[in-house]
Phi, psi and omega in degrees: 000149179275162174294151181291135177288146177296340180258005184292132178217150173236125176274127178251117182237135176283117181274308182217155173225122175242117185101211183239109177289127182293338177267002180062030175292145180234152176306135181098339175301142179217156182220149177248127171260116181249119183049233183256018179272127182289156181269150179264140174091354180273137178310132183293324178294317178295316181300319178298327177287319184283331189308312180300324179289321178299311180299317179300317180292321179297333181259018175060034177295147176265098184266121186294342182260007175284157176286181185297340178264002179087008180273154180236147168244124183233137180269145173301149181286351179289115185287342183260337181238099189275112175244130180248130180251138172256132176250128184221123178288138183214161175251001182291000000 
């Protein structure tokens, strides 16, 4: 893996919510992870699930389960309230 770029960012967007998200996340909510600075307002359980993927994306890892554009969809660990997050590397 390469060193993280000073401009590397990952956009975290809530794609879908089925049930009741305990953090009250709604589809369309988004957060920016910039380098190794944590994001504010994102559910801690979800963040712990997303973090390894965020770090991999920040370091340009080639993830075989990413879509053709390198984006990932990851599900919240809550088995009864399904929240899906999309991770997308961005320079914005």
